[in-house]
mmCIF file of the N, C-alpha and C atoms, coordinates in Angstrom:
data_MODEL
# 
_entry.id   MODEL 
# 
loop_
_atom_site.group_PDB 
_atom_site.id 
_atom_site.type_symbol 
_atom_site.label_atom_id 
_atom_site.label_alt_id 
_atom_site.label_comp_id 
_atom_site.label_asym_id 
_atom_site.label_entity_id 
_atom_site.label_seq_id 
_atom_site.pdbx_PDB_ins_code 
_atom_site.Cartn_x 
_atom_site.Cartn_y 
_atom_site.Cartn_z 
_atom_site.occupancy 
_atom_site.B_iso_or_equiv 
_atom_site.pdbx_formal_charge 
_atom_site.auth_seq_id 
_atom_site.auth_comp_id 
_atom_site.auth_asym_id 
_atom_site.auth_atom_id 
_atom_site.pdbx_PDB_model_num 
ATOM 1   N N  . MET A 1 1  ? 31.182  -29.863 10.534  1.00 0.00 ? 1  MET A N  1 
ATOM 2   C CA . MET A 1 1  ? 30.944  -28.753 9.642   1.00 0.00 ? 1  MET A CA 1 
ATOM 3   C C  . MET A 1 1  ? 29.958  -27.717 8.404   1.00 0.00 ? 1  MET A C  1 
ATOM 4   N N  . ASP A 1 2  ? 29.464  -29.186 7.561   1.00 0.00 ? 2  ASP A N  1 
ATOM 5   C CA . ASP A 1 2  ? 28.856  -28.335 6.621   1.00 0.00 ? 2  ASP A CA 1 
ATOM 6   C C  . ASP A 1 2  ? 27.612  -29.292 7.608   1.00 0.00 ? 2  ASP A C  1 
ATOM 7   N N  . ASN A 1 3  ? 26.970  -29.427 8.471   1.00 0.00 ? 3  ASN A N  1 
ATOM 8   C CA . ASN A 1 3  ? 26.043  -28.625 8.803   1.00 0.00 ? 3  ASN A CA 1 
ATOM 9   C C  . ASN A 1 3  ? 25.593  -27.535 10.066  1.00 0.00 ? 3  ASN A C  1 
ATOM 10  N N  . PHE A 1 4  ? 26.663  -26.870 10.234  1.00 0.00 ? 4  PHE A N  1 
ATOM 11  C CA . PHE A 1 4  ? 26.922  -25.675 10.956  1.00 0.00 ? 4  PHE A CA 1 
ATOM 12  C C  . PHE A 1 4  ? 26.224  -25.231 10.185  1.00 0.00 ? 4  PHE A C  1 
ATOM 13  N N  . ILE A 1 5  ? 26.720  -25.047 9.057   1.00 0.00 ? 5  ILE A N  1 
ATOM 14  C CA . ILE A 1 5  ? 27.098  -23.865 7.193   1.00 0.00 ? 5  ILE A CA 1 
ATOM 15  C C  . ILE A 1 5  ? 25.794  -24.109 7.283   1.00 0.00 ? 5  ILE A C  1 
ATOM 16  N N  . VAL A 1 6  ? 24.687  -24.783 7.209   1.00 0.00 ? 6  VAL A N  1 
ATOM 17  C CA . VAL A 1 6  ? 23.673  -25.230 7.002   1.00 0.00 ? 6  VAL A CA 1 
ATOM 18  C C  . VAL A 1 6  ? 22.833  -24.567 8.621   1.00 0.00 ? 6  VAL A C  1 
ATOM 19  N N  . TRP A 1 7  ? 22.793  -25.097 8.838   1.00 0.00 ? 7  TRP A N  1 
ATOM 20  C CA . TRP A 1 7  ? 22.008  -24.353 10.179  1.00 0.00 ? 7  TRP A CA 1 
ATOM 21  C C  . TRP A 1 7  ? 22.485  -23.293 10.146  1.00 0.00 ? 7  TRP A C  1 
ATOM 22  N N  . ALA A 1 8  ? 23.256  -21.998 10.021  1.00 0.00 ? 8  ALA A N  1 
ATOM 23  C CA . ALA A 1 8  ? 23.890  -20.880 9.963   1.00 0.00 ? 8  ALA A CA 1 
ATOM 24  C C  . ALA A 1 8  ? 23.450  -20.065 8.710   1.00 0.00 ? 8  ALA A C  1 
ATOM 25  N N  . TYR A 1 9  ? 22.729  -20.557 8.012   1.00 0.00 ? 9  TYR A N  1 
ATOM 26  C CA . TYR A 1 9  ? 22.728  -20.128 6.753   1.00 0.00 ? 9  TYR A CA 1 
ATOM 27  C C  . TYR A 1 9  ? 21.070  -20.454 6.807   1.00 0.00 ? 9  TYR A C  1 
ATOM 28  N N  . LEU A 1 10 ? 20.130  -21.067 7.434   1.00 0.00 ? 10 LEU A N  1 
ATOM 29  C CA . LEU A 1 10 ? 19.244  -20.693 7.367   1.00 0.00 ? 10 LEU A CA 1 
ATOM 30  C C  . LEU A 1 10 ? 18.688  -20.068 8.466   1.00 0.00 ? 10 LEU A C  1 
ATOM 31  N N  . GLY A 1 11 ? 19.252  -19.606 9.684   1.00 0.00 ? 11 GLY A N  1 
ATOM 32  C CA . GLY A 1 11 ? 19.005  -18.679 10.473  1.00 0.00 ? 11 GLY A CA 1 
ATOM 33  C C  . GLY A 1 11 ? 19.679  -17.138 10.066  1.00 0.00 ? 11 GLY A C  1 
ATOM 34  N N  . ILE A 1 12 ? 19.969  -17.206 9.263   1.00 0.00 ? 12 ILE A N  1 
ATOM 35  C CA . ILE A 1 12 ? 20.430  -16.172 8.564   1.00 0.00 ? 12 ILE A CA 1 
ATOM 36  C C  . ILE A 1 12 ? 19.366  -15.470 7.633   1.00 0.00 ? 12 ILE A C  1 
ATOM 37  N N  . SER A 1 13 ? 19.019  -16.318 7.043   1.00 0.00 ? 13 SER A N  1 
ATOM 38  C CA . SER A 1 13 ? 17.915  -16.520 5.805   1.00 0.00 ? 13 SER A CA 1 
ATOM 39  C C  . SER A 1 13 ? 16.221  -15.596 6.837   1.00 0.00 ? 13 SER A C  1 
ATOM 40  N N  . VAL A 1 14 ? 16.309  -16.577 8.154   1.00 0.00 ? 14 VAL A N  1 
ATOM 41  C CA . VAL A 1 14 ? 14.897  -16.309 8.795   1.00 0.00 ? 14 VAL A CA 1 
ATOM 42  C C  . VAL A 1 14 ? 14.622  -14.651 9.400   1.00 0.00 ? 14 VAL A C  1 
ATOM 43  N N  . LEU A 1 15 ? 16.155  -14.461 10.067  1.00 0.00 ? 15 LEU A N  1 
ATOM 44  C CA . LEU A 1 15 ? 16.701  -13.221 10.484  1.00 0.00 ? 15 LEU A CA 1 
ATOM 45  C C  . LEU A 1 15 ? 16.373  -12.063 9.190   1.00 0.00 ? 15 LEU A C  1 
ATOM 46  N N  . LEU A 1 16 ? 17.092  -11.941 8.219   1.00 0.00 ? 16 LEU A N  1 
ATOM 47  C CA . LEU A 1 16 ? 16.289  -11.273 6.265   1.00 0.00 ? 16 LEU A CA 1 
ATOM 48  C C  . LEU A 1 16 ? 15.114  -11.632 6.888   1.00 0.00 ? 16 LEU A C  1 
ATOM 49  N N  . LEU A 1 17 ? 14.378  -12.799 6.671   1.00 0.00 ? 17 LEU A N  1 
ATOM 50  C CA . LEU A 1 17 ? 12.929  -12.597 6.536   1.00 0.00 ? 17 LEU A CA 1 
ATOM 51  C C  . LEU A 1 17 ? 12.307  -11.564 7.458   1.00 0.00 ? 17 LEU A C  1 
ATOM 52  N N  . ILE A 1 18 ? 12.861  -12.030 8.493   1.00 0.00 ? 18 ILE A N  1 
ATOM 53  C CA . ILE A 1 18 ? 12.030  -10.656 9.824   1.00 0.00 ? 18 ILE A CA 1 
ATOM 54  C C  . ILE A 1 18 ? 12.242  -9.349  9.424   1.00 0.00 ? 18 ILE A C  1 
ATOM 55  N N  . GLN A 1 19 ? 13.768  -9.505  9.147   1.00 0.00 ? 19 GLN A N  1 
ATOM 56  C CA . GLN A 1 19 ? 14.066  -7.754  9.077   1.00 0.00 ? 19 GLN A CA 1 
ATOM 57  C C  . GLN A 1 19 ? 13.088  -7.217  7.901   1.00 0.00 ? 19 GLN A C  1 
ATOM 58  N N  . ASN A 1 20 ? 12.988  -7.760  6.839   1.00 0.00 ? 20 ASN A N  1 
ATOM 59  C CA . ASN A 1 20 ? 12.316  -7.563  5.637   1.00 0.00 ? 20 ASN A CA 1 
ATOM 60  C C  . ASN A 1 20 ? 10.531  -6.447  5.710   1.00 0.00 ? 20 ASN A C  1 
ATOM 61  N N  . PHE A 1 21 ? 9.848   -8.241  6.404   1.00 0.00 ? 21 PHE A N  1 
ATOM 62  C CA . PHE A 1 21 ? 8.367   -7.748  7.054   1.00 0.00 ? 21 PHE A CA 1 
ATOM 63  C C  . PHE A 1 21 ? 8.657   -6.649  7.733   1.00 0.00 ? 21 PHE A C  1 
ATOM 64  N N  . ASN A 1 22 ? 9.177   -6.427  9.061   1.00 0.00 ? 22 ASN A N  1 
ATOM 65  C CA . ASN A 1 22 ? 9.259   -5.344  9.639   1.00 0.00 ? 22 ASN A CA 1 
ATOM 66  C C  . ASN A 1 22 ? 9.440   -4.654  8.892   1.00 0.00 ? 22 ASN A C  1 
ATOM 67  N N  . HIS A 1 23 ? 10.177  -4.650  7.955   1.00 0.00 ? 23 HIS A N  1 
ATOM 68  C CA . HIS A 1 23 ? 10.636  -2.524  7.411   1.00 0.00 ? 23 HIS A CA 1 
ATOM 69  C C  . HIS A 1 23 ? 9.115   -2.901  6.199   1.00 0.00 ? 23 HIS A C  1 
ATOM 70  N N  . LYS A 1 24 ? 8.421   -4.184  5.707   1.00 0.00 ? 24 LYS A N  1 
ATOM 71  C CA . LYS A 1 24 ? 7.740   -3.627  4.876   1.00 0.00 ? 24 LYS A CA 1 
ATOM 72  C C  . LYS A 1 24 ? 6.800   -3.326  6.244   1.00 0.00 ? 24 LYS A C  1 
ATOM 73  N N  . ARG A 1 25 ? 6.424   -3.335  6.894   1.00 0.00 ? 25 ARG A N  1 
ATOM 74  C CA . ARG A 1 25 ? 4.527   -3.636  7.954   1.00 0.00 ? 25 ARG A CA 1 
ATOM 75  C C  . ARG A 1 25 ? 4.792   -1.509  8.639   1.00 0.00 ? 25 ARG A C  1 
ATOM 76  N N  . ARG A 1 26 ? 5.933   -1.603  8.547   1.00 0.00 ? 26 ARG A N  1 
ATOM 77  C CA . ARG A 1 26 ? 6.173   -0.137  8.474   1.00 0.00 ? 26 ARG A CA 1 
ATOM 78  C C  . ARG A 1 26 ? 6.266   1.303   7.678   1.00 0.00 ? 26 ARG A C  1 
ATOM 79  N N  . ILE A 1 27 ? 6.341   0.659   6.353   1.00 0.00 ? 27 ILE A N  1 
ATOM 80  C CA . ILE A 1 27 ? 6.223   1.415   4.948   1.00 0.00 ? 27 ILE A CA 1 
ATOM 81  C C  . ILE A 1 27 ? 5.189   1.880   4.737   1.00 0.00 ? 27 ILE A C  1 
ATOM 82  N N  . ARG A 1 28 ? 3.942   0.172   5.527   1.00 0.00 ? 28 ARG A N  1 
ATOM 83  C CA . ARG A 1 28 ? 3.013   0.559   4.940   1.00 0.00 ? 28 ARG A CA 1 
ATOM 84  C C  . ARG A 1 28 ? 2.079   1.359   6.254   1.00 0.00 ? 28 ARG A C  1 
ATOM 85  N N  . THR A 1 29 ? 2.547   1.688   7.617   1.00 0.00 ? 29 THR A N  1 
ATOM 86  C CA . THR A 1 29 ? 2.188   2.478   8.997   1.00 0.00 ? 29 THR A CA 1 
ATOM 87  C C  . THR A 1 29 ? 2.136   3.353   7.894   1.00 0.00 ? 29 THR A C  1 
ATOM 88  N N  . LEU A 1 30 ? 3.451   3.496   7.559   1.00 0.00 ? 30 LEU A N  1 
ATOM 89  C CA . LEU A 1 30 ? 3.871   5.677   7.256   1.00 0.00 ? 30 LEU A CA 1 
ATOM 90  C C  . LEU A 1 30 ? 2.777   6.062   5.799   1.00 0.00 ? 30 LEU A C  1 
ATOM 91  N N  . GLU A 1 31 ? 2.884   4.746   4.737   1.00 0.00 ? 31 GLU A N  1 
ATOM 92  C CA . GLU A 1 31 ? 1.093   5.540   3.741   1.00 0.00 ? 31 GLU A CA 1 
ATOM 93  C C  . GLU A 1 31 ? 0.001   5.425   4.667   1.00 0.00 ? 31 GLU A C  1 
ATOM 94  N N  . ASP A 1 32 ? -0.300  4.733   5.187   1.00 0.00 ? 32 ASP A N  1 
ATOM 95  C CA . ASP A 1 32 ? -1.390  4.898   5.584   1.00 0.00 ? 32 ASP A CA 1 
ATOM 96  C C  . ASP A 1 32 ? -1.775  5.854   6.710   1.00 0.00 ? 32 ASP A C  1 
ATOM 97  N N  . GLU A 1 33 ? -0.833  6.774   7.458   1.00 0.00 ? 33 GLU A N  1 
ATOM 98  C CA . GLU A 1 33 ? -0.902  8.160   7.993   1.00 0.00 ? 33 GLU A CA 1 
ATOM 99  C C  . GLU A 1 33 ? -0.446  9.290   7.250   1.00 0.00 ? 33 GLU A C  1 
ATOM 100 N N  . ILE A 1 34 ? -0.057  8.993   5.723   1.00 0.00 ? 34 ILE A N  1 
ATOM 101 C CA . ILE A 1 34 ? 0.181   9.632   4.459   1.00 0.00 ? 34 ILE A CA 1 
ATOM 102 C C  . ILE A 1 34 ? -1.280  9.771   3.903   1.00 0.00 ? 34 ILE A C  1 
ATOM 103 N N  . PHE A 1 35 ? -1.727  8.888   3.642   1.00 0.00 ? 35 PHE A N  1 
ATOM 104 C CA . PHE A 1 35 ? -3.152  8.634   3.399   1.00 0.00 ? 35 PHE A CA 1 
ATOM 105 C C  . PHE A 1 35 ? -4.410  9.089   4.226   1.00 0.00 ? 35 PHE A C  1 
ATOM 106 N N  . LYS A 1 36 ? -4.016  9.339   5.584   1.00 0.00 ? 36 LYS A N  1 
ATOM 107 C CA . LYS A 1 36 ? -5.341  10.157  6.413   1.00 0.00 ? 36 LYS A CA 1 
ATOM 108 C C  . LYS A 1 36 ? -5.319  11.339  6.273   1.00 0.00 ? 36 LYS A C  1 
ATOM 109 N N  . LEU A 1 37 ? -3.782  11.971  6.142   1.00 0.00 ? 37 LEU A N  1 
ATOM 110 C CA . LEU A 1 37 ? -3.237  13.252  6.067   1.00 0.00 ? 37 LEU A CA 1 
ATOM 111 C C  . LEU A 1 37 ? -3.927  14.111  4.758   1.00 0.00 ? 37 LEU A C  1 
ATOM 112 N N  . LYS A 1 38 ? -3.305  13.115  3.492   1.00 0.00 ? 38 LYS A N  1 
ATOM 113 C CA . LYS A 1 38 ? -4.033  13.969  2.156   1.00 0.00 ? 38 LYS A CA 1 
ATOM 114 C C  . LYS A 1 38 ? -5.128  13.408  1.817   1.00 0.00 ? 38 LYS A C  1 
ATOM 115 N N  . GLN A 1 39 ? -6.594  12.651  2.387   1.00 0.00 ? 39 GLN A N  1 
ATOM 116 C CA . GLN A 1 39 ? -7.153  12.578  1.452   1.00 0.00 ? 39 GLN A CA 1 
ATOM 117 C C  . GLN A 1 39 ? -8.163  13.179  1.659   1.00 0.00 ? 39 GLN A C  1 
ATOM 118 N N  . HIS A 1 40 ? -7.629  14.309  2.946   1.00 0.00 ? 40 HIS A N  1 
ATOM 119 C CA . HIS A 1 40 ? -9.022  15.405  1.928   1.00 0.00 ? 40 HIS A CA 1 
ATOM 120 C C  . HIS A 1 40 ? -8.468  16.310  0.323   1.00 0.00 ? 40 HIS A C  1 
ATOM 121 N N  . GLU A 1 41 ? -7.566  16.373  0.003   1.00 0.00 ? 41 GLU A N  1 
ATOM 122 C CA . GLU A 1 41 ? -6.677  16.642  -0.817  1.00 0.00 ? 41 GLU A CA 1 
ATOM 123 C C  . GLU A 1 41 ? -7.405  16.100  -1.965  1.00 0.00 ? 41 GLU A C  1 
ATOM 124 N N  . TRP A 1 42 ? -7.049  14.190  -1.903  1.00 0.00 ? 42 TRP A N  1 
ATOM 125 C CA . TRP A 1 42 ? -7.774  13.579  -3.106  1.00 0.00 ? 42 TRP A CA 1 
ATOM 126 C C  . TRP A 1 42 ? -8.884  13.475  -3.516  1.00 0.00 ? 42 TRP A C  1 
ATOM 127 N N  . LEU A 1 43 ? -9.465  13.144  -1.951  1.00 0.00 ? 43 LEU A N  1 
ATOM 128 C CA . LEU A 1 43 ? -11.251 13.570  -1.814  1.00 0.00 ? 43 LEU A CA 1 
ATOM 129 C C  . LEU A 1 43 ? -12.130 13.819  -3.362  1.00 0.00 ? 43 LEU A C  1 
ATOM 130 N N  . PRO A 1 44 ? -11.816 15.076  -3.140  1.00 0.00 ? 44 PRO A N  1 
ATOM 131 C CA . PRO A 1 44 ? -12.983 15.539  -4.664  1.00 0.00 ? 44 PRO A CA 1 
ATOM 132 C C  . PRO A 1 44 ? -12.307 15.411  -6.047  1.00 0.00 ? 44 PRO A C  1 
ATOM 133 N N  . PHE A 1 45 ? -11.463 14.923  -6.140  1.00 0.00 ? 45 PHE A N  1 
ATOM 134 C CA . PHE A 1 45 ? -11.456 14.302  -7.720  1.00 0.00 ? 45 PHE A CA 1 
ATOM 135 C C  . PHE A 1 45 ? -12.006 12.939  -7.317  1.00 0.00 ? 45 PHE A C  1 
ATOM 136 N N  . ALA A 1 46 ? -11.692 11.846  -6.616  1.00 0.00 ? 46 ALA A N  1 
ATOM 137 C CA . ALA A 1 46 ? -12.587 10.447  -6.295  1.00 0.00 ? 46 ALA A CA 1 
ATOM 138 C C  . ALA A 1 46 ? -13.885 10.557  -6.378  1.00 0.00 ? 46 ALA A C  1 
ATOM 139 N N  . ARG A 1 47 ? -14.283 12.085  -5.591  1.00 0.00 ? 47 ARG A N  1 
ATOM 140 C CA . ARG A 1 47 ? -16.285 12.185  -6.340  1.00 0.00 ? 47 ARG A CA 1 
ATOM 141 C C  . ARG A 1 47 ? -16.164 12.519  -7.876  1.00 0.00 ? 47 ARG A C  1 
ATOM 142 N N  . THR A 1 48 ? -15.671 12.906  -8.326  1.00 0.00 ? 48 THR A N  1 
ATOM 143 C CA . THR A 1 48 ? -15.622 13.509  -9.534  1.00 0.00 ? 48 THR A CA 1 
ATOM 144 C C  . THR A 1 48 ? -16.164 12.242  -10.211 1.00 0.00 ? 48 THR A C  1 
ATOM 145 N N  . GLN A 1 49 ? -14.985 10.911  -9.810  1.00 0.00 ? 49 GLN A N  1 
ATOM 146 C CA . GLN A 1 49 ? -15.359 9.506   -10.689 1.00 0.00 ? 49 GLN A CA 1 
ATOM 147 C C  . GLN A 1 49 ? -16.158 8.905   -10.313 1.00 0.00 ? 49 GLN A C  1 
ATOM 148 N N  . THR A 1 50 ? -16.670 9.095   -9.308  1.00 0.00 ? 50 THR A N  1 
ATOM 149 C CA . THR A 1 50 ? -17.977 8.135   -8.304  1.00 0.00 ? 50 THR A CA 1 
ATOM 150 C C  . THR A 1 50 ? -18.827 7.517   -9.888  1.00 0.00 ? 50 THR A C  1 
ATOM 151 N N  . HIS A 1 51 ? -18.898 8.294   -11.133 1.00 0.00 ? 51 HIS A N  1 
ATOM 152 C CA . HIS A 1 51 ? -19.874 8.468   -12.000 1.00 0.00 ? 51 HIS A CA 1 
ATOM 153 C C  . HIS A 1 51 ? -19.695 7.378   -12.862 1.00 0.00 ? 51 HIS A C  1 
ATOM 154 N N  . LEU A 1 52 ? -18.243 6.809   -13.196 1.00 0.00 ? 52 LEU A N  1 
ATOM 155 C CA . LEU A 1 52 ? -18.114 4.842   -13.445 1.00 0.00 ? 52 LEU A CA 1 
ATOM 156 C C  . LEU A 1 52 ? -17.821 3.921   -13.214 1.00 0.00 ? 52 LEU A C  1 
ATOM 157 N N  . PRO A 1 53 ? -17.254 2.912   -13.455 1.00 0.00 ? 53 PRO A N  1 
ATOM 158 C CA . PRO A 1 53 ? -17.323 1.736   -13.057 1.00 0.00 ? 53 PRO A CA 1 
ATOM 159 C C  . PRO A 1 53 ? -16.880 2.042   -11.970 1.00 0.00 ? 53 PRO A C  1 
ATOM 160 N N  . MET A 1 54 ? -16.545 0.612   -10.639 1.00 0.00 ? 54 MET A N  1 
ATOM 161 C CA . MET A 1 54 ? -15.061 0.459   -10.060 1.00 0.00 ? 54 MET A CA 1 
ATOM 162 C C  . MET A 1 54 ? -14.037 0.103   -10.554 1.00 0.00 ? 54 MET A C  1 
ATOM 163 N N  . ALA A 1 55 ? -14.218 0.005   -11.464 1.00 0.00 ? 55 ALA A N  1 
ATOM 164 C CA . ALA A 1 55 ? -12.320 -0.186  -11.942 1.00 0.00 ? 55 ALA A CA 1 
ATOM 165 C C  . ALA A 1 55 ? -12.002 0.648   -12.690 1.00 0.00 ? 55 ALA A C  1 
ATOM 166 N N  . GLN A 1 56 ? -12.816 1.461   -13.727 1.00 0.00 ? 56 GLN A N  1 
ATOM 167 C CA . GLN A 1 56 ? -12.584 2.486   -14.829 1.00 0.00 ? 56 GLN A CA 1 
ATOM 168 C C  . GLN A 1 56 ? -12.270 3.921   -13.828 1.00 0.00 ? 56 GLN A C  1 
ATOM 169 N N  . SER A 1 57 ? -12.956 4.311   -12.607 1.00 0.00 ? 57 SER A N  1 
ATOM 170 C CA . SER A 1 57 ? -12.688 5.256   -11.485 1.00 0.00 ? 57 SER A CA 1 
ATOM 171 C C  . SER A 1 57 ? -11.081 4.802   -10.808 1.00 0.00 ? 57 SER A C  1 
ATOM 172 N N  . VAL A 1 58 ? -11.385 3.374   -9.910  1.00 0.00 ? 58 VAL A N  1 
ATOM 173 C CA . VAL A 1 58 ? -10.193 3.634   -9.814  1.00 0.00 ? 58 VAL A CA 1 
ATOM 174 C C  . VAL A 1 58 ? -8.872  3.851   -11.038 1.00 0.00 ? 58 VAL A C  1 
ATOM 175 N N  . LYS A 1 59 ? -8.544  3.749   -11.901 1.00 0.00 ? 59 LYS A N  1 
ATOM 176 C CA . LYS A 1 59 ? -7.987  2.864   -12.340 1.00 0.00 ? 59 LYS A CA 1 
ATOM 177 C C  . LYS A 1 59 ? -7.287  4.996   -12.701 1.00 0.00 ? 59 LYS A C  1 
ATOM 178 N N  . ALA A 1 60 ? -8.481  5.888   -13.251 1.00 0.00 ? 60 ALA A N  1 
ATOM 179 C CA . ALA A 1 60 ? -8.478  7.162   -12.788 1.00 0.00 ? 60 ALA A CA 1 
ATOM 180 C C  . ALA A 1 60 ? -7.407  7.932   -11.874 1.00 0.00 ? 60 ALA A C  1 
ATOM 181 N N  . ILE A 1 61 ? -8.245  7.292   -10.532 1.00 0.00 ? 61 ILE A N  1 
ATOM 182 C CA . ILE A 1 61 ? -7.312  7.744   -9.284  1.00 0.00 ? 61 ILE A CA 1 
ATOM 183 C C  . ILE A 1 61 ? -6.180  7.416   -9.069  1.00 0.00 ? 61 ILE A C  1 
ATOM 184 N N  . ARG A 1 62 ? -5.962  6.521   -9.464  1.00 0.00 ? 62 ARG A N  1 
ATOM 185 C CA . ARG A 1 62 ? -4.664  6.006   -9.369  1.00 0.00 ? 62 ARG A CA 1 
ATOM 186 C C  . ARG A 1 62 ? -3.577  6.991   -10.964 1.00 0.00 ? 62 ARG A C  1 
ATOM 187 N N  . THR A 1 63 ? -4.449  7.467   -12.520 1.00 0.00 ? 63 THR A N  1 
ATOM 188 C CA . THR A 1 63 ? -3.235  7.957   -12.926 1.00 0.00 ? 63 THR A CA 1 
ATOM 189 C C  . THR A 1 63 ? -3.586  9.450   -12.331 1.00 0.00 ? 63 THR A C  1 
ATOM 190 N N  . GLN A 1 64 ? -4.291  10.008  -11.639 1.00 0.00 ? 64 GLN A N  1 
ATOM 191 C CA . GLN A 1 64 ? -4.162  11.317  -10.992 1.00 0.00 ? 64 GLN A CA 1 
ATOM 192 C C  . GLN A 1 64 ? -3.241  11.579  -10.490 1.00 0.00 ? 64 GLN A C  1 
ATOM 193 N N  . PHE A 1 65 ? -3.540  10.752  -9.074  1.00 0.00 ? 65 PHE A N  1 
ATOM 194 C CA . PHE A 1 65 ? -2.198  10.555  -8.357  1.00 0.00 ? 65 PHE A CA 1 
ATOM 195 C C  . PHE A 1 65 ? -1.571  9.279   -8.024  1.00 0.00 ? 65 PHE A C  1 
ATOM 196 N N  . PRO A 1 66 ? -0.123  9.584   -8.356  1.00 0.00 ? 66 PRO A N  1 
ATOM 197 C CA . PRO A 1 66 ? 0.388   7.724   -8.766  1.00 0.00 ? 66 PRO A CA 1 
ATOM 198 C C  . PRO A 1 66 ? 1.084   7.856   -7.777  1.00 0.00 ? 66 PRO A C  1 
ATOM 199 N N  . GLU A 1 67 ? 1.025   7.828   -6.691  1.00 0.00 ? 67 GLU A N  1 
ATOM 200 C CA . GLU A 1 67 ? 1.379   8.412   -5.772  1.00 0.00 ? 67 GLU A CA 1 
ATOM 201 C C  . GLU A 1 67 ? 0.759   6.734   -4.139  1.00 0.00 ? 67 GLU A C  1 
ATOM 202 N N  . LEU A 1 68 ? -0.488  6.625   -5.256  1.00 0.00 ? 68 LEU A N  1 
ATOM 203 C CA . LEU A 1 68 ? -1.579  5.895   -3.980  1.00 0.00 ? 68 LEU A CA 1 
ATOM 204 C C  . LEU A 1 68 ? -1.120  4.474   -4.755  1.00 0.00 ? 68 LEU A C  1 
ATOM 205 N N  . SER A 1 69 ? -1.245  3.762   -3.991  1.00 0.00 ? 69 SER A N  1 
ATOM 206 C CA . SER A 1 69 ? -1.155  2.127   -4.179  1.00 0.00 ? 69 SER A CA 1 
ATOM 207 C C  . SER A 1 69 ? -2.838  1.650   -4.524  1.00 0.00 ? 69 SER A C  1 
ATOM 208 N N  . LEU A 1 70 ? -2.743  0.302   -5.147  1.00 0.00 ? 70 LEU A N  1 
ATOM 209 C CA . LEU A 1 70 ? -3.811  0.226   -5.382  1.00 0.00 ? 70 LEU A CA 1 
ATOM 210 C C  . LEU A 1 70 ? -5.008  -0.124  -4.301  1.00 0.00 ? 70 LEU A C  1 
ATOM 211 N N  . ARG A 1 71 ? -4.645  -0.125  -3.085  1.00 0.00 ? 71 ARG A N  1 
ATOM 212 C CA . ARG A 1 71 ? -5.464  -0.341  -1.886  1.00 0.00 ? 71 ARG A CA 1 
ATOM 213 C C  . ARG A 1 71 ? -5.690  0.798   -1.862  1.00 0.00 ? 71 ARG A C  1 
ATOM 214 N N  . GLN A 1 72 ? -5.141  1.805   -1.149  1.00 0.00 ? 72 GLN A N  1 
ATOM 215 C CA . GLN A 1 72 ? -5.722  3.066   -1.156  1.00 0.00 ? 72 GLN A CA 1 
ATOM 216 C C  . GLN A 1 72 ? -5.739  3.433   -1.884  1.00 0.00 ? 72 GLN A C  1 
ATOM 217 N N  . ALA A 1 73 ? -6.885  3.343   -3.215  1.00 0.00 ? 73 ALA A N  1 
ATOM 218 C CA . ALA A 1 73 ? -7.229  4.606   -4.192  1.00 0.00 ? 73 ALA A CA 1 
ATOM 219 C C  . ALA A 1 73 ? -8.291  3.411   -4.148  1.00 0.00 ? 73 ALA A C  1 
ATOM 220 N N  . LEU A 1 74 ? -8.665  2.215   -3.796  1.00 0.00 ? 74 LEU A N  1 
ATOM 221 C CA . LEU A 1 74 ? -9.842  1.299   -3.147  1.00 0.00 ? 74 LEU A CA 1 
ATOM 222 C C  . LEU A 1 74 ? -10.482 1.970   -1.629  1.00 0.00 ? 74 LEU A C  1 
ATOM 223 N N  . GLN A 1 75 ? -9.432  1.872   -1.392  1.00 0.00 ? 75 GLN A N  1 
ATOM 224 C CA . GLN A 1 75 ? -9.955  2.852   -0.210  1.00 0.00 ? 75 GLN A CA 1 
ATOM 225 C C  . GLN A 1 75 ? -10.514 4.518   -0.980  1.00 0.00 ? 75 GLN A C  1 
ATOM 226 N N  . LEU A 1 76 ? -10.277 4.980   -1.273  1.00 0.00 ? 76 LEU A N  1 
ATOM 227 C CA . LEU A 1 76 ? -10.567 6.598   -1.192  1.00 0.00 ? 76 LEU A CA 1 
ATOM 228 C C  . LEU A 1 76 ? -11.478 6.429   -2.585  1.00 0.00 ? 76 LEU A C  1 
ATOM 229 N N  . TYR A 1 77 ? -11.621 5.017   -3.581  1.00 0.00 ? 77 TYR A N  1 
ATOM 230 C CA . TYR A 1 77 ? -13.319 4.934   -3.895  1.00 0.00 ? 77 TYR A CA 1 
ATOM 231 C C  . TYR A 1 77 ? -14.024 4.854   -2.631  1.00 0.00 ? 77 TYR A C  1 
ATOM 232 N N  . THR A 1 78 ? -14.284 4.105   -2.007  1.00 0.00 ? 78 THR A N  1 
ATOM 233 C CA . THR A 1 78 ? -15.133 3.559   -1.538  1.00 0.00 ? 78 THR A CA 1 
ATOM 234 C C  . THR A 1 78 ? -15.138 4.540   -0.138  1.00 0.00 ? 78 THR A C  1 
ATOM 235 N N  . ILE A 1 79 ? -14.317 5.361   -0.023  1.00 0.00 ? 79 ILE A N  1 
ATOM 236 C CA . ILE A 1 79 ? -15.144 6.875   1.278   1.00 0.00 ? 79 ILE A CA 1 
ATOM 237 C C  . ILE A 1 79 ? -15.465 7.806   -0.091  1.00 0.00 ? 79 ILE A C  1 
ATOM 238 N N  . ALA A 1 80 ? -14.940 8.344   -1.527  1.00 0.00 ? 80 ALA A N  1 
ATOM 239 C CA . ALA A 1 80 ? -16.361 8.760   -2.493  1.00 0.00 ? 80 ALA A CA 1 
ATOM 240 C C  . ALA A 1 80 ? -17.493 8.847   -2.299  1.00 0.00 ? 80 ALA A C  1 
ATOM 241 N N  . LYS A 1 81 ? -17.610 7.317   -2.822  1.00 0.00 ? 81 LYS A N  1 
ATOM 242 C CA . LYS A 1 81 ? -19.065 6.501   -2.801  1.00 0.00 ? 81 LYS A CA 1 
ATOM 243 C C  . LYS A 1 81 ? -20.111 6.703   -1.632  1.00 0.00 ? 81 LYS A C  1 
ATOM 244 N N  . GLN A 1 82 ? -19.010 6.656   -0.931  1.00 0.00 ? 82 GLN A N  1 
ATOM 245 C CA . GLN A 1 82 ? -20.284 7.137   0.602   1.00 0.00 ? 82 GLN A CA 1 
ATOM 246 C C  . GLN A 1 82 ? -21.413 8.642   0.773   1.00 0.00 ? 82 GLN A C  1 
# 
């Protein structure tokens, strides 16, 4: 009986991990789509920050647009730098 409880607990834990992974993947996909739609609004400010070192520029971008993740701010900095 104890063995069954352990296996059931492990099975439920694995299912919860899979569900959590799928949820995070869906959120990241939605964030990427929003980034594509709004990057033209964010790009002019990012271009004004390209004279700064990368770390300061990314920090300024994230301060101006707190809805951006670090990954998205770096991506925006890279696009603005080109």
